[in-house]
N, C-alpha and C positions, 0 to 999 in steps of 0.2 A: 389206204389210210392206216396209220399206225395205231390209232387208239380212238375209242369213242369218248367224247367229252363227258364229264360228270353230269352235265345238265341234260344229256340225251335221255329220253324216257325209258329206254331199254339198254342196259350196259352190254347186252349180248347181241346187239344189232349186227347182222351178218351182211347186210346190203346197204351200207351208208353212202349217201351222196357226198360229193366233194364240197368243201366250204366255198361260198357261203350258202349254197343250196341245202346243206345239211341242217341249217337253222330252220328253213321252211319245212323240211322233212320232220324234224323234231317237233316243231310246233303242231303240225297236223297229227302226229303220233302221240300227243298229250292225252288223247282219248284212246282207250283200248276196248273195242267193241265186245270182243269175246269175253274178256275178263270183267267187263262192265266197270272199268275204272276211268276216272277223268281227273287229271291234274288240275283242270280249270274249274272244277265243281265248287270248290270252296276257296275263299279269299286268301287264307294263310299259305296253303300249298301252291296256289297260282302265283302269288307274289314271289314266293321263294324261287319258283321255277323261272319266272320272268327275270328276276335279278341274276340268277345263276347263268342264264342264257344271254345276258347282256342286253335284254330288251327293256329293262328298267334299271335306273340307278338305285343303289341301296337305300338312299334316303327318301325315295319317292313313295307316294301312296297309290293305292289301287281302289278305285270306287266300284260299287256294284255295276254301274253302267259300263265301266271299262271291261269288266269281266264278261258281261253279256255281249259286248261288242267283240271281244276276243273269241268267244265261242262261235259267234255268227261268222266272223271272218274265217275261222278254222273250218267251219262247215262249207263255206263258199270255196275255199282253196281245195278241199276234198272233192267238191263237185267238179272243179276244173280238172283234177286228176282222173276222176271217173270218166269224164267226157273224153279224155285222151284214149280210153279203151273203145271209144265209139258209142258209148251210152249218151243219150241226150241229156242236156242240162235242163231241168224243169224251170218253168217260169218263176222268176224271183230268187232262184238260188244264188245268183251272182250279185244281187242287189247290195249286200253288205260290202262287197269289194268296190262296186261302183260308187257307193256313198263315201267310202273311205278315200277313194281316188279323187272325188270331186271336192273334198274338204281340205286337201293338203297341198300347199304350194311347193313348187320345185325351184331349184336354182341350176342354171347351166354354168358349167365351168369349162375353161379351155386351158390345157396344160402347155408347157413350153414347147412341146413338139407339135402343137396344133390339134391335139385330140380333144374332141368335145365330150363332155360327160354331164349327166343329169344327177343332181344330188338332192336328197331330202333335206328340207330345212327343219332338222330334227330338234325337238325339245325333249324335256324329261317326261312327257306324258305318254301313256301307252298307245293312244291312237296314232301319234306320230311315229312311234317305233313300229307299230303294225304296218303302217304305210311303207316303212323301209323293207318289209317282207315283200310287198308288191314290186318294189324296185329290183329285188333279187330275182323274183319270178320273171320280170321283164327282161333282165339280162340273160337269164337262163333260156328264155324263149328265143332270144336273138342268137345265142351261141350254140343252140341245139341240145343243151343238156336237159332242158325241161321235159322233152319227150322220153327221157330215161327215168324220170321220177314217176312212179306208178302206184296205183292203189291196188292191193291184192284183189284178184277176181272173185275170191270167196266173199260173197255178200255179208257173211257173218263176221268176217275178219276185217277186211279193207285196210290192213296195215300198209303204210306207205314205205316203199322200198326203192332203191336205185338199181335199175337194170343195166348191168355192165356187159351183157352178152353182145356179141358182134351184130347179130341180126335184130336186137331189141325186141324180141318176142316173148320176154318173160311175162308171166301172168300172175305168179303167186309169190308171196313174201317168202314162202318156204315150200318147195315142191314136196318134201317128205310129209308135211303136215297138210297144208291147204290143198296142194295139187292132188295128192292121193285121195284126200277126202272127197273132193269134187269128182275126180275120175271114178271113184267107187260108186258115188251116187248116180252118175250117168250110166255106168254099167248096170247097176240094179234096175234103173228105169228102163233101159233097153231090154233087159231080160223079162220084165213084166209085160 
């Protein structure tokens, strides 16, 4: 990737996913657990991010219920990523994704070469645009790129990164920071 888009939460991202999966990665990374910052915490910053990322048209509004839905969907997507490491998804963690999926209609299209595709019947409201993220995840699950999108194994971090390694065994967003921190903790625990 030649550059990180201006709407990505961290301009220094070293492990970006390819588009359109980068949009899902960026959405989940709108919260930074270690720094305790959340782009979706207040309406003005959240609306600006959604517009910049193309998830809302500039003239649209953002209701408090939309913001709560966005935070819940973000948490559910993070749960999907954490489950990819083998951790169990707790009861109810995927409910916001299920509710979003149940409420949004799809359209099937067929191109001139006979390829079938599913499209979101997208409007200008945020729930419809968030449903588009589910379609990106679905496509990534089918093409195999979803397993490369991971949540950092450091529970205090959980930054989402794209694992480009051949064996797909990356565990940390940054080995020098999170990897060393956890390995040092494990070493101290063994010595005790």
